[in-house]
N, C-alpha and C positions, 0 to 999 in steps of 0.2 A: 345393778340395773344396766350395766354396759351391754351384756348379752341380749337383753330384751329389746334394746334400742337398735340393734343391728339391722332390722328390717325397715327402719324408718326411711323417709324420703332422702335424707342426707347421706345415708349409707355409711360414710366414714365417721360421721359425728355420733359417737357412742358414749354411754355413761353420762357424765355431768353435762357435756355439750348437748346431747339429745334432750335431756331434761329441761335445759334452759330454753331450747327452741319451743318445746311444748308449752312452757310457762308463758313465753312471749305470745304464742298463738292464742292461748286462753285469755290473756289480757287484751289482745287485739279484738277478739270476738266480744268481750264484755264491753269495751269502749264503743264498738260499732253498734251493739244492741242498745246502749244508753242513748247514743246519738240518734238512732232511728226512733226510739221511744219518744224522745223530746220533739223531734220533727212531727210525729204523728199527733202528739198531745197538743201542739200549738194550733193545729187545724180546727 
């Protein structure tokens, strides 16, 4: 996976490091979606 992550935003962060960044981004988006859904549901 190291080669595939070479083009990512972090540039130097390849392999395992790049995968961790994408996992954190995915978790962040999931939490944001849940938070927005709860705000919309309360109205």
